[in-house]
Backbone as a chain_set.jsonl record, in Angstrom:
{"seq": "AMRSRLHSLEELEARQDGLSKGVKGVLAAMSEGSAPAGMCGIVADLVKVPESLGLAIETALGNKVQNVVTLDTQAARGAIDLLKQERLGRATFLPMDRVRDGRYRPSSDTLSESGVVGRAADLVEFDDRHRPVFEYLLGSTVVVRDLDSAMKIANNGARDGLVVTLEGEIFYPSGAITGGAFRKRIPGIISRRNEIQRLEEDIGDAQADLCDAALRR", "coords": {"N": [[26.479, 7.684, -1.581], [23.804, 7.504, -2.341], [23.858, 5.087, -3.748], [24.566, 3.332, -1.712], [22.337, 3.534, -0.032], [20.4, 2.564, -1.811], [21.298, -0.063, -2.124], [20.868, -1.067, 0.467], [18.069, -0.918, 0.638], [17.351, -2.638, -1.436], [18.261, -5.028, -0.415], [16.481, -5.369, 1.718], [14.149, -5.639, 0.231], [14.697, -7.979, -1.2], [14.695, -9.807, 0.878], [12.093, -9.763, 1.446], [11.172, -8.125, 3.461], [9.0, -7.221, 6.076], [6.849, -8.743, 5.363], [4.617, -11.353, 6.338], [5.259, -14.716, 7.505], [3.474, -16.563, 6.378], [2.492, -15.198, 4.096], [4.859, -14.896, 2.669], [5.255, -17.582, 2.126], [3.102, -18.129, 0.392], [3.768, -16.44, -1.777], [6.187, -17.579, -2.526], [5.315, -20.084, -3.398], [3.779, -19.263, -5.562], [5.799, -18.252, -7.192], [7.224, -20.565, -7.715], [5.407, -22.006, -9.098], [3.708, -23.739, -7.851], [1.488, -22.92, -6.549], [-2.106, -22.647, -6.126], [-4.261, -22.209, -8.995], [-5.395, -18.958, -9.988], [-4.325, -17.074, -8.293], [-3.583, -13.739, -7.598], [-1.746, -11.987, -6.416], [-0.112, -10.0, -3.836], [-1.585, -7.155, -2.161], [0.183, -4.939, -2.212], [1.636, -5.474, -4.502], [-0.105, -4.966, -6.509], [-0.83, -2.368, -6.787], [-0.108, 1.033, -7.594], [1.434, 3.727, -6.135], [1.662, 7.21, -5.773], [4.74, 8.758, -4.819], [4.585, 10.858, -2.973], [2.32, 10.292, -1.59], [2.763, 7.984, -0.283], [3.142, 7.387, 2.538], [0.646, 8.089, 3.63], [-1.143, 6.353, 2.274], [-0.102, 3.835, 2.954], [-0.506, 3.94, 5.695], [-3.295, 4.001, 5.792], [-3.89, 1.497, 4.698], [-2.57, -0.284, 6.397], [-1.879, -3.465, 7.822], [-3.175, -4.718, 5.778], [-1.895, -4.309, 3.436], [-0.434, -6.492, 2.764], [-2.281, -8.428, 2.244], [-3.527, -11.198, 0.367], [-4.619, -11.255, -2.882], [-7.103, -12.964, -4.658], [-8.617, -14.626, -7.489], [-10.999, -15.918, -6.953], [-13.038, -17.563, -4.401], [-12.413, -20.255, -4.338], [-9.745, -20.392, -5.133], [-8.551, -19.07, -2.979], [-9.177, -20.859, -0.939], [-7.703, -23.085, -1.776], [-5.121, -22.087, -1.461], [-5.041, -21.694, 1.295], [-5.247, -24.35, 2.146], [-2.78, -25.233, 1.188], [-1.018, -23.729, 2.81], [-1.615, -24.881, 5.276], [-0.926, -27.598, 4.876], [1.827, -27.487, 4.347], [2.694, -26.223, 6.572], [3.19, -23.423, 6.653], [2.434, -21.092, 7.814], [0.128, -18.324, 8.32], [-2.215, -16.439, 6.338], [-4.058, -13.646, 5.012], [-6.739, -13.526, 2.786], [-8.187, -12.031, -0.119], [-10.736, -12.735, -1.862], [-11.98, -12.076, -5.064], [-14.549, -12.679, -5.8], [-15.956, -12.538, -3.522], [-15.393, -10.284, -2.028], [-16.913, -7.487, -0.788], [-18.181, -4.27, -1.131], [-20.008, -1.67, -0.602], [-19.979, 0.134, 1.516], [-19.623, 3.163, 3.483], [-19.31, 6.201, 1.591], [-17.34, 9.028, 0.929], [-18.796, 12.241, 0.576], [-19.339, 14.484, -2.236], [-19.226, 17.08, -1.354], [-17.637, 16.86, 0.919], [-15.216, 16.037, -0.275], [-14.544, 18.266, -1.68], [-13.737, 20.076, 0.146], [-11.498, 22.453, 1.668], [-8.1, 21.591, 1.959], [-8.402, 18.901, 1.506], [-7.035, 16.149, -0.136], [-8.004, 14.032, -1.643], [-10.147, 11.172, -2.418], [-8.932, 8.119, -1.287], [-8.947, 5.79, -2.915], [-9.11, 6.881, -5.417], [-6.722, 8.069, -5.805], [-4.678, 6.386, -6.322], [-3.161, 3.944, -8.548], [-4.365, 1.112, -10.322], [-5.065, -2.078, -11.815], [-8.1, -2.262, -13.53], [-9.514, -4.583, -13.217], [-9.127, -5.294, -10.646], [-10.573, -3.543, -9.167], [-12.8, -3.978, -7.313], [-11.447, -4.853, -5.016], [-9.795, -2.667, -4.28], [-11.658, -0.665, -3.929], [-12.931, -1.687, -1.733], [-10.806, -1.62, 0.106], [-9.873, 1.075, 0.12], [-11.876, 2.806, -0.565], [-13.503, 4.25, 1.219], [-11.865, 6.013, 2.422], [-10.474, 9.166, 3.152], [-7.949, 11.295, 2.085], [-6.026, 13.829, 3.49], [-4.32, 17.045, 3.789], [-3.149, 17.873, 6.275], [-3.121, 17.825, 9.937], [-4.964, 19.662, 10.998], [-6.793, 19.896, 8.885], [-7.707, 17.278, 8.845], [-9.038, 17.071, 11.317], [-11.145, 18.859, 10.933], [-12.521, 17.725, 8.72], [-13.122, 15.141, 9.665], [-14.808, 15.745, 11.773], [-16.934, 17.047, 10.551], [-17.807, 15.979, 7.934], [-17.046, 13.322, 7.386], [-17.516, 11.173, 9.114], [-17.952, 8.434, 9.071], [-15.933, 7.148, 7.753], [-12.39, 6.48, 7.181], [-9.986, 9.034, 7.875], [-7.048, 10.292, 6.715], [-3.859, 11.765, 7.118], [-1.193, 13.341, 5.2], [1.109, 12.931, 6.628], [0.628, 10.704, 8.058], [-1.135, 10.656, 10.277], [-4.165, 9.406, 11.622], [-7.685, 9.284, 11.596], [-10.243, 7.472, 12.993], [-13.451, 5.895, 12.306], [-14.592, 5.221, 14.734], [-13.882, 7.215, 16.434], [-11.414, 7.172, 17.538], [-8.007, 8.309, 17.428], [-4.898, 8.235, 15.802], [-1.528, 9.186, 16.0], [1.52, 11.189, 15.958], [5.142, 11.237, 16.387], [7.38, 9.309, 14.402], [9.748, 7.257, 15.826], [11.902, 5.935, 14.636], [11.477, 5.534, 11.526], [10.873, 2.783, 9.522], [10.835, 2.18, 6.117], [7.734, 1.267, 4.659], [6.385, -1.426, 2.62], [5.354, -0.34, 0.208], [6.384, 2.308, 0.235], [9.083, 1.688, 0.276], [9.511, 0.496, -2.234], [8.87, 2.62, -3.899], [10.917, 4.389, -3.195], [13.163, 2.962, -4.03], [12.791, 2.989, -6.823], [12.954, 5.76, -7.271], [15.583, 6.302, -6.414], [17.058, 4.804, -8.24], [16.538, 6.235, -10.554], [17.612, 8.742, -9.82], [20.295, 8.09, -9.424], [21.0, 7.356, -12.007], [20.696, 9.848, -13.288], [22.629, 11.338, -11.902], [24.937, 9.964, -12.626], [25.005, 10.494, -15.354], [25.427, 13.255, -15.246], [27.981, 13.297, -14.125], [29.458, 12.1, -16.17], [29.14, 14.014, -18.195], [30.466, 16.168, -16.991], [33.049, 15.148, -16.878], [33.688, 15.005, -19.58], [33.85, 17.681, -20.202], [36.126, 18.543, -19.008]], "CA": [[25.435, 7.624, -0.553], [22.578, 7.0, -2.971], [24.049, 3.666, -4.055], [24.537, 2.604, -0.447], [20.937, 3.482, 0.377], [19.713, 1.665, -2.745], [21.703, -1.436, -1.799], [20.179, -1.457, 1.701], [16.65, -1.139, 0.329], [17.241, -3.836, -2.275], [18.403, -6.182, 0.479], [15.197, -5.518, 2.401], [13.184, -6.126, -0.757], [15.029, -9.375, -1.498], [14.295, -10.605, 2.038], [10.648, -9.56, 1.605], [11.016, -7.566, 4.802], [7.676, -6.678, 6.347], [5.806, -9.715, 5.033], [4.497, -12.454, 7.284], [5.748, -16.017, 7.026], [2.464, -17.177, 5.511], [2.466, -14.488, 2.812], [6.085, -15.301, 1.974], [5.03, -18.935, 1.634], [2.222, -18.043, -0.777], [4.52, -15.84, -2.88], [7.169, -18.572, -2.974], [4.57, -21.084, -4.162], [3.436, -18.648, -6.847], [7.028, -18.167, -7.977], [7.622, -21.924, -8.102], [4.35, -22.604, -9.905], [2.99, -24.761, -7.094], [0.304, -22.322, -5.926], [-3.344, -22.9, -6.875], [-4.599, -21.237, -10.036], [-6.261, -17.881, -9.532], [-3.639, -16.177, -7.366], [-3.264, -12.474, -8.272], [-0.62, -11.34, -5.773], [-0.468, -9.236, -2.643], [-2.09, -5.807, -2.447], [1.308, -4.059, -2.547], [2.082, -5.765, -5.868], [-1.175, -4.68, -7.464], [-1.179, -0.952, -6.732], [0.967, 2.011, -7.769], [1.119, 4.866, -5.276], [2.605, 8.33, -5.9], [5.646, 8.78, -3.67], [4.139, 11.85, -1.994], [1.18, 9.748, -0.851], [3.135, 6.664, 0.215], [2.888, 7.215, 3.97], [-0.795, 8.145, 3.873], [-1.8, 5.128, 1.784], [0.353, 2.71, 3.788], [-1.188, 4.058, 6.983], [-4.691, 3.606, 5.592], [-3.961, 0.059, 4.434], [-2.079, -1.073, 7.524], [-1.423, -4.816, 7.464], [-3.868, -5.191, 4.577], [-0.996, -4.147, 2.298], [0.075, -7.812, 2.398], [-3.359, -9.374, 1.94], [-3.355, -11.873, -0.921], [-5.802, -11.139, -3.735], [-7.344, -14.133, -5.507], [-9.736, -14.46, -8.409], [-12.239, -16.419, -6.365], [-12.943, -18.23, -3.109], [-11.778, -21.555, -4.514], [-8.294, -20.171, -5.136], [-8.167, -18.765, -1.6], [-9.237, -22.106, -0.16], [-6.555, -23.9, -2.161], [-3.919, -21.509, -0.855], [-5.119, -21.988, 2.73], [-4.891, -25.766, 2.28], [-1.328, -25.326, 0.987], [-0.371, -23.214, 4.017], [-1.793, -25.879, 6.327], [-0.173, -28.817, 4.578], [3.264, -27.222, 4.416], [2.948, -25.504, 7.83], [3.875, -22.207, 6.219], [1.927, -19.915, 8.508], [-1.21, -17.876, 7.985], [-2.32, -15.258, 5.479], [-5.421, -13.184, 4.772], [-7.027, -13.53, 1.351], [-9.282, -11.203, -0.616], [-11.283, -13.322, -3.089], [-12.738, -11.032, -5.746], [-15.968, -13.03, -5.923], [-16.593, -12.39, -2.209], [-15.155, -8.949, -1.479], [-18.08, -6.632, -0.981], [-17.921, -2.901, -0.705], [-21.261, -1.242, -0.016], [-19.799, 0.898, 2.74], [-19.701, 4.619, 3.385], [-18.532, 6.91, 0.583], [-17.302, 10.465, 1.207], [-19.625, 13.026, -0.345], [-18.623, 15.447, -3.076], [-18.992, 18.256, -0.517], [-16.464, 16.56, 1.743], [-14.017, 15.969, -1.117], [-14.229, 19.605, -2.189], [-13.314, 20.911, 1.27], [-10.103, 22.902, 1.693], [-7.193, 20.677, 2.646], [-8.622, 17.51, 1.087], [-6.284, 15.713, -1.314], [-8.927, 13.231, -2.443], [-10.512, 9.843, -1.926], [-7.727, 7.314, -1.443], [-9.063, 4.872, -4.048], [-8.959, 7.648, -6.655], [-5.377, 8.654, -5.835], [-3.714, 5.327, -6.644], [-3.4, 3.272, -9.826], [-4.477, -0.342, -10.26], [-5.797, -2.668, -12.928], [-9.53, -2.143, -13.249], [-10.02, -5.9, -12.796], [-8.989, -5.381, -9.187], [-11.287, -2.426, -8.552], [-13.553, -4.33, -6.104], [-10.534, -4.953, -3.883], [-9.326, -1.356, -3.843], [-12.808, 0.063, -3.401], [-13.115, -2.22, -0.385], [-9.704, -1.212, 0.971], [-9.586, 2.505, 0.165], [-12.994, 3.596, -1.07], [-14.119, 5.111, 2.227], [-10.791, 6.772, 3.07], [-10.186, 10.505, 2.64], [-6.59, 11.762, 2.366], [-5.984, 15.286, 3.67], [-2.958, 17.568, 3.866], [-2.565, 18.022, 7.607], [-3.95, 17.457, 11.085], [-6.094, 20.593, 11.097], [-7.774, 19.488, 7.867], [-8.284, 15.996, 9.269], [-9.987, 17.314, 12.4], [-12.334, 19.504, 10.368], [-13.256, 16.776, 7.877], [-13.639, 14.049, 10.494], [-15.902, 16.255, 12.607], [-18.052, 17.577, 9.77], [-18.426, 15.257, 6.83], [-16.518, 11.99, 7.087], [-17.53, 10.448, 10.385], [-18.092, 6.987, 8.896], [-14.796, 6.604, 7.025], [-11.081, 6.884, 7.679], [-9.382, 10.275, 7.404], [-5.609, 10.095, 6.892], [-3.059, 12.904, 6.665], [0.011, 12.993, 4.437], [2.146, 12.532, 7.572], [0.277, 9.429, 8.669], [-2.151, 10.667, 11.325], [-5.367, 8.75, 11.126], [-8.904, 9.415, 12.375], [-11.082, 6.303, 12.755], [-14.891, 6.142, 12.5], [-14.924, 5.025, 16.151], [-13.496, 8.391, 17.193], [-10.002, 7.043, 17.913], [-7.046, 9.044, 16.601], [-3.514, 7.787, 15.929], [-0.603, 10.171, 15.456], [2.756, 11.389, 16.704], [6.382, 11.142, 15.614], [8.02, 8.007, 14.281], [11.081, 7.3, 16.429], [12.782, 5.595, 13.522], [10.542, 4.917, 10.589], [11.371, 1.867, 8.493], [9.899, 2.295, 4.998], [6.853, 0.147, 4.382], [6.618, -2.088, 1.34], [5.07, 0.584, -0.888], [7.37, 3.387, 0.291], [10.391, 1.124, -0.086], [9.582, 0.313, -3.685], [8.912, 3.964, -4.492], [12.248, 4.964, -2.988], [14.083, 2.236, -4.912], [12.623, 3.522, -8.172], [13.48, 7.126, -7.326], [17.041, 6.248, -6.302], [17.594, 4.327, -9.523], [16.474, 7.369, -11.491], [18.551, 9.774, -9.371], [21.656, 7.606, -9.678], [21.202, 7.477, -13.452], [20.893, 11.269, -13.602], [23.92, 11.76, -11.358], [25.987, 9.359, -13.445], [25.056, 11.258, -16.605], [26.057, 14.538, -14.931], [29.418, 13.039, -13.943], [30.04, 11.863, -17.506], [29.195, 15.319, -18.871], [31.522, 16.969, -16.347], [34.334, 14.572, -17.269], [33.936, 15.369, -20.993], [34.141, 19.113, -20.297], [37.43, 18.84, -18.383]], "C": [[24.132, 7.058, -1.133], [22.699, 5.509, -3.272], [23.995, 2.816, -2.795], [23.105, 2.449, 0.045], [20.155, 2.515, -0.508], [20.028, 0.214, -2.412], [20.97, -1.932, -0.554], [18.714, -1.766, 1.442], [16.453, -2.391, -0.509], [17.414, -5.1, -1.441], [17.106, -6.444, 1.239], [14.149, -6.104, 1.466], [13.427, -7.594, -1.058], [14.604, -10.303, -0.351], [12.787, -10.553, 2.266], [10.345, -9.072, 3.016], [9.635, -6.944, 4.958], [6.538, -7.632, 6.034], [5.799, -10.84, 6.059], [4.992, -13.749, 6.652], [4.756, -16.651, 6.052], [2.414, -16.53, 4.145], [3.708, -14.83, 2.0], [5.926, -16.701, 1.376], [4.153, -18.959, 0.395], [2.985, -17.501, -1.979], [5.562, -16.811, -3.423], [6.486, -19.643, -3.822], [4.166, -20.54, -5.522], [4.655, -18.596, -7.765], [7.446, -19.535, -8.512], [6.578, -22.608, -8.976], [3.553, -23.662, -9.182], [1.75, -24.209, -6.385], [-0.94, -22.663, -6.746], [-3.547, -21.847, -7.968], [-5.492, -20.155, -9.433], [-5.641, -16.963, -8.511], [-3.232, -14.916, -8.128], [-2.025, -11.79, -7.708], [-1.073, -10.593, -4.536], [-0.887, -7.819, -3.05], [-0.963, -4.884, -2.894], [1.802, -4.264, -3.97], [1.099, -5.27, -6.92], [-1.556, -3.201, -7.522], [0.067, -0.101, -6.941], [0.561, 3.277, -7.045], [2.122, 5.984, -5.521], [3.461, 8.442, -4.637], [5.17, 9.738, -2.588], [2.992, 11.335, -1.124], [1.508, 8.415, -0.179], [2.778, 6.446, 1.677], [1.399, 7.201, 4.271], [-1.481, 6.847, 3.459], [-1.379, 3.922, 2.596], [-0.32, 2.743, 5.159], [-2.63, 3.591, 6.868], [-4.827, 2.095, 5.411], [-3.554, -0.768, 5.647], [-1.578, -2.429, 7.052], [-2.106, -5.369, 6.219], [-3.005, -5.052, 3.333], [-0.44, -5.499, 1.854], [-1.023, -8.87, 2.27], [-3.165, -9.941, 0.543], [-4.667, -11.814, -1.699], [-5.91, -12.388, -4.608], [-8.556, -13.883, -6.404], [-11.051, -14.876, -7.772], [-11.957, -17.131, -5.048], [-12.222, -19.565, -3.221], [-10.259, -21.426, -4.501], [-7.803, -19.881, -3.719], [-8.168, -20.033, -0.749], [-8.054, -23.005, -0.485], [-5.274, -23.404, -1.523], [-3.892, -21.774, 0.652], [-4.753, -23.44, 2.988], [-3.385, -25.954, 2.135], [-0.586, -24.857, 2.241], [-0.474, -24.216, 5.166], [-0.893, -27.09, 6.11], [1.33, -28.625, 4.773], [3.668, -26.5, 5.708], [3.728, -24.206, 7.569], [3.411, -20.95, 6.948], [0.528, -19.56, 8.036], [-1.148, -16.649, 7.078], [-3.796, -14.893, 5.359], [-5.628, -13.024, 3.276], [-8.229, -12.644, 1.044], [-9.781, -11.796, -1.93], [-12.198, -12.305, -3.786], [-14.198, -11.403, -5.979], [-16.704, -12.88, -4.59], [-16.439, -10.994, -1.623], [-16.34, -8.056, -1.816], [-17.787, -5.261, -0.406], [-19.14, -2.386, 0.066], [-21.145, -0.44, 1.273], [-19.949, 2.392, 2.48], [-18.828, 5.151, 2.256], [-18.516, 8.393, 0.924], [-18.079, 11.235, 0.155], [-18.759, 13.97, -1.162], [-18.334, 16.725, -2.288], [-17.75, 18.054, 0.35], [-15.189, 16.622, 0.915], [-13.625, 17.325, -1.677], [-13.771, 20.56, -1.089], [-11.844, 21.298, 1.138], [-9.258, 21.915, 2.49], [-7.354, 19.232, 2.265], [-7.828, 17.214, -0.176], [-7.177, 14.881, -2.226], [-9.297, 11.937, -1.751], [-9.363, 8.895, -2.256], [-7.792, 6.394, -2.667], [-8.881, 5.569, -5.386], [-7.544, 8.194, -6.831], [-4.299, 7.65, -6.196], [-4.095, 4.683, -7.979], [-3.443, 1.763, -9.618], [-5.228, -0.817, -11.501], [-7.284, -2.661, -12.586], [-10.153, -3.473, -12.847], [-10.017, -6.023, -11.276], [-9.742, -4.266, -8.458], [-12.09, -2.837, -7.309], [-12.671, -4.385, -4.854], [-10.149, -3.569, -3.372], [-10.459, -0.428, -3.421], [-13.086, -0.388, -1.973], [-12.058, -1.674, 0.57], [-9.617, 0.293, 1.184], [-10.756, 3.406, -0.221], [-13.608, 4.551, -0.078], [-13.101, 6.003, 2.929], [-10.565, 8.109, 2.376], [-8.764, 10.887, 3.051], [-6.61, 13.291, 2.429], [-4.539, 15.737, 3.898], [-2.368, 17.507, 5.269], [-3.587, 17.712, 8.696], [-5.152, 18.372, 11.247], [-7.197, 20.22, 10.112], [-8.464, 18.202, 8.279], [-9.337, 16.205, 10.351], [-11.276, 17.92, 11.866], [-13.179, 18.506, 9.58], [-13.882, 15.669, 8.714], [-14.826, 14.499, 11.335], [-17.142, 16.612, 11.796], [-18.667, 16.605, 8.774], [-17.962, 13.852, 6.574], [-16.465, 11.131, 8.337], [-17.513, 8.931, 10.204], [-16.948, 6.363, 8.097], [-13.494, 7.021, 7.675], [-10.693, 8.234, 7.088], [-7.892, 10.176, 7.727], [-4.862, 11.315, 6.366], [-1.829, 12.416, 5.903], [1.14, 12.533, 5.352], [1.773, 11.296, 8.374], [-0.618, 9.475, 9.887], [-3.432, 10.068, 10.752], [-6.519, 8.905, 12.123], [-9.82, 8.253, 11.99], [-12.554, 6.649, 12.96], [-15.312, 6.024, 13.961], [-14.68, 6.273, 16.98], [-12.044, 8.349, 17.64], [-9.12, 7.804, 16.922], [-5.651, 8.471, 16.862], [-2.604, 8.83, 15.301], [0.618, 10.305, 16.338], [3.954, 11.21, 15.794], [6.864, 9.703, 15.571], [9.42, 8.114, 14.869], [12.146, 6.989, 15.38], [11.943, 4.835, 12.523], [11.264, 4.058, 9.573], [10.377, 1.916, 7.339], [9.026, 1.051, 4.855], [7.108, -0.385, 2.981], [6.43, -1.116, 0.179], [6.104, 1.706, -0.924], [8.751, 2.898, -0.128], [10.531, 0.989, -1.595], [9.613, 1.646, -4.413], [10.302, 4.562, -4.371], [13.284, 4.272, -3.855], [14.006, 2.79, -6.327], [13.213, 4.921, -8.298], [15.005, 7.139, -7.271], [17.673, 5.774, -7.602], [17.615, 5.449, -10.552], [17.506, 8.442, -11.118], [19.996, 9.367, -9.638], [21.972, 7.691, -11.17], [21.464, 8.912, -13.865], [22.254, 11.752, -13.119], [25.081, 11.202, -12.182], [26.133, 10.103, -14.771], [25.729, 12.609, -16.386], [27.562, 14.382, -14.768], [30.112, 12.833, -15.284], [30.177, 13.166, -18.272], [30.32, 16.174, -18.304], [32.903, 16.472, -16.774], [34.689, 14.975, -18.706], [34.324, 16.83, -21.129], [35.504, 19.468, -19.715], [38.549, 18.942, -19.427]], "O": [[23.455, 6.247, -0.503], [21.747, 4.754, -3.072], [23.447, 1.714, -2.804], [22.704, 1.371, 0.484], [19.341, 1.736, -0.012], [19.139, -0.638, -2.416], [20.505, -3.071, -0.513], [18.176, -2.748, 1.955], [15.485, -3.125, -0.309], [16.79, -6.123, -1.722], [16.682, -7.591, 1.386], [13.359, -6.96, 1.862], [12.48, -8.374, -1.162], [14.202, -11.443, -0.585], [12.263, -11.212, 3.164], [9.409, -9.529, 3.672], [9.163, -6.228, 4.075], [5.39, -7.37, 6.393], [6.844, -11.229, 6.58], [5.125, -13.859, 5.433], [5.151, -17.207, 5.027], [2.305, -17.226, 3.135], [3.627, -15.031, 0.788], [6.395, -16.974, 0.271], [4.414, -19.712, -0.544], [2.866, -18.038, -3.081], [5.796, -16.866, -4.631], [7.022, -20.059, -4.849], [4.201, -21.259, -6.52], [4.555, -18.864, -8.962], [7.959, -19.646, -9.625], [6.838, -23.674, -9.533], [2.8, -24.408, -9.808], [1.044, -24.95, -5.7], [-0.833, -22.94, -7.941], [-3.051, -20.726, -7.859], [-6.245, -20.405, -8.492], [-6.341, -16.146, -7.912], [-2.606, -15.006, -9.184], [-1.322, -11.088, -8.435], [-2.262, -10.552, -4.221], [-0.575, -7.357, -4.148], [-1.128, -4.126, -3.85], [2.33, -3.336, -4.584], [1.446, -5.169, -8.097], [-2.495, -2.826, -8.224], [1.161, -0.472, -6.516], [-0.506, 3.838, -7.295], [3.327, 5.736, -5.481], [2.97, 8.246, -3.526], [5.337, 9.456, -1.401], [2.727, 11.877, -0.051], [0.636, 7.79, 0.425], [2.175, 5.43, 2.023], [0.935, 6.393, 5.075], [-2.299, 6.305, 4.202], [-2.208, 3.065, 2.902], [-0.662, 1.7, 5.715], [-3.131, 2.875, 7.735], [-5.772, 1.489, 5.915], [-4.125, -1.829, 5.899], [-0.93, -2.532, 6.01], [-1.666, -6.376, 5.665], [-3.335, -5.608, 2.285], [-0.02, -5.649, 0.707], [-0.735, -10.064, 2.197], [-2.693, -9.247, -0.358], [-5.703, -12.273, -1.218], [-4.931, -12.815, -5.219], [-9.402, -13.039, -6.111], [-12.092, -14.266, -8.018], [-10.808, -17.282, -4.633], [-11.501, -19.964, -2.306], [-9.568, -22.263, -3.919], [-6.76, -20.388, -3.306], [-7.266, -20.248, 0.06], [-7.467, -23.616, 0.408], [-4.437, -24.198, -1.093], [-2.833, -22.048, 1.215], [-4.03, -23.738, 3.938], [-2.779, -26.738, 2.866], [0.362, -25.506, 2.683], [0.471, -24.379, 5.939], [-0.198, -27.545, 7.018], [2.013, -29.502, 5.302], [4.845, -26.202, 5.912], [4.765, -23.941, 8.176], [3.942, -19.864, 6.717], [-0.169, -20.377, 7.433], [-0.155, -15.921, 7.058], [-4.672, -15.729, 5.577], [-4.786, -12.453, 2.582], [-9.159, -12.529, 1.841], [-9.309, -11.41, -3.0], [-13.09, -11.74, -3.153], [-15.005, -10.539, -6.32], [-17.918, -13.069, -4.521], [-17.261, -10.565, -0.813], [-16.713, -7.897, -2.979], [-17.213, -5.128, 0.676], [-19.275, -2.649, 1.261], [-22.105, -0.346, 2.038], [-20.351, 2.816, 1.396], [-17.747, 4.624, 1.992], [-19.572, 8.97, 1.186], [-18.019, 10.908, -1.03], [-17.601, 14.223, -0.829], [-17.318, 17.381, -2.521], [-16.923, 18.954, 0.496], [-14.191, 17.195, 1.351], [-12.486, 17.511, -2.104], [-13.453, 21.718, -1.36], [-11.047, 20.556, 0.565], [-9.658, 21.464, 3.563], [-6.534, 18.4, 2.652], [-7.931, 17.937, -1.167], [-7.111, 15.013, -3.448], [-8.831, 11.641, -0.651], [-8.878, 8.878, -3.387], [-6.798, 6.239, -3.377], [-8.536, 4.93, -6.38], [-7.209, 8.723, -7.891], [-3.135, 8.016, -6.36], [-5.209, 4.858, -8.471], [-2.665, 1.206, -8.843], [-5.935, -0.044, -12.148], [-7.672, -3.017, -11.473], [-11.205, -3.496, -12.208], [-10.811, -6.766, -10.7], [-9.557, -4.076, -7.255], [-12.068, -2.103, -6.321], [-13.103, -4.007, -3.766], [-10.173, -3.323, -2.166], [-10.243, 0.497, -2.638], [-13.432, 0.421, -1.111], [-12.367, -1.309, 1.704], [-9.322, 0.749, 2.289], [-10.633, 4.631, -0.204], [-14.18, 5.566, -0.474], [-13.426, 6.671, 3.911], [-10.477, 8.17, 1.149], [-8.415, 10.812, 4.229], [-7.139, 13.956, 1.539], [-3.655, 14.923, 4.164], [-1.208, 17.128, 5.436], [-4.742, 17.387, 8.424], [-6.24, 17.914, 11.595], [-8.38, 20.225, 10.454], [-9.67, 18.05, 8.086], [-10.403, 15.591, 10.311], [-12.369, 17.544, 12.291], [-14.397, 18.445, 9.746], [-15.036, 15.299, 8.498], [-15.747, 13.72, 11.58], [-18.265, 16.496, 12.286], [-19.883, 16.414, 8.753], [-18.432, 13.222, 5.627], [-15.475, 10.442, 8.585], [-17.094, 8.214, 11.112], [-16.989, 5.17, 7.796], [-13.488, 7.82, 8.611], [-11.029, 8.541, 5.945], [-7.519, 9.995, 8.886], [-5.188, 11.839, 5.301], [-1.474, 11.239, 5.954], [2.039, 11.819, 4.908], [2.513, 10.884, 9.267], [-0.856, 8.433, 10.497], [-3.735, 10.207, 9.566], [-6.355, 8.69, 13.324], [-10.136, 8.066, 10.815], [-12.878, 7.581, 13.695], [-16.28, 6.658, 14.382], [-15.195, 6.395, 18.092], [-11.495, 9.363, 18.072], [-9.445, 7.925, 15.741], [-5.272, 8.249, 18.012], [-2.871, 9.307, 14.198], [0.739, 9.615, 17.35], [3.809, 11.05, 14.582], [6.776, 8.971, 16.556], [10.2, 8.972, 14.455], [13.15, 7.69, 15.26], [11.726, 3.632, 12.664], [12.147, 4.526, 8.855], [9.182, 1.713, 7.557], [9.518, -0.076, 4.922], [7.945, 0.142, 2.247], [7.256, -1.072, -0.733], [6.642, 2.022, -1.985], [9.495, 3.61, -0.803], [11.568, 1.337, -2.16], [10.299, 1.792, -5.425], [10.812, 5.166, -5.314], [14.193, 4.925, -4.367], [15.034, 3.033, -6.96], [13.878, 5.243, -9.283], [15.648, 7.898, -7.997], [18.711, 6.291, -8.015], [18.569, 5.6, -11.315], [18.189, 8.983, -11.988], [20.82, 10.193, -10.03], [23.084, 8.057, -11.551], [22.339, 9.178, -14.688], [22.95, 12.481, -13.825], [26.081, 11.884, -12.405], [27.245, 10.317, -15.253], [26.506, 13.063, -17.226], [28.331, 15.231, -15.218], [31.217, 13.329, -15.505], [31.195, 13.409, -18.92], [31.044, 16.829, -19.054], [33.815, 17.267, -17.003], [35.849, 15.253, -19.01], [35.042, 17.196, -22.059], [35.986, 20.583, -19.911], [39.702, 19.186, -19.074]]}, "num_chains": 1, "name": "protein.A"}
């Protein structure tokens, strides 16, 4: 069962399921060496997320998980020209010389509240060179355990940032709230990669257990 699940996820990964045509075109150009210099990769490739936080972080990022990070504006412009010339579609770029943060930051009082897991940007791992990008994407987001915690934090101390629960409910600064049950949740890019890694480890452990059992017979 684990191998079957792993195979299905690996097929999705090989097809780059969940990525737009334009992003696939940029990644293909990077792989072939025909992309402009200064391409760093998509957001999902540049961040490591604990499996327990996968849904919360993917919810907070939304479609930005496939934004293309570049060293500078010139690299982004070159990639846009490539997409136009080859009619490969569209993509959103995050040039590190233009990405500006300067937005709301949750206070220490908010982060110390009961039910708060932490500030999203502090809960994930990334190369410090890419910090401006992840501060922009996740710096104003607070991850909390559950809906009750989200309601309390959003009402009291985090009105100007996103509040996201571990199950994917999200409170927006506008006052809008998104939540409910997933009818059939397809793993996002980050969750898919986390599950692939876990399955590989679990299959290795199970295989070792089988070998030990066989030797004891």
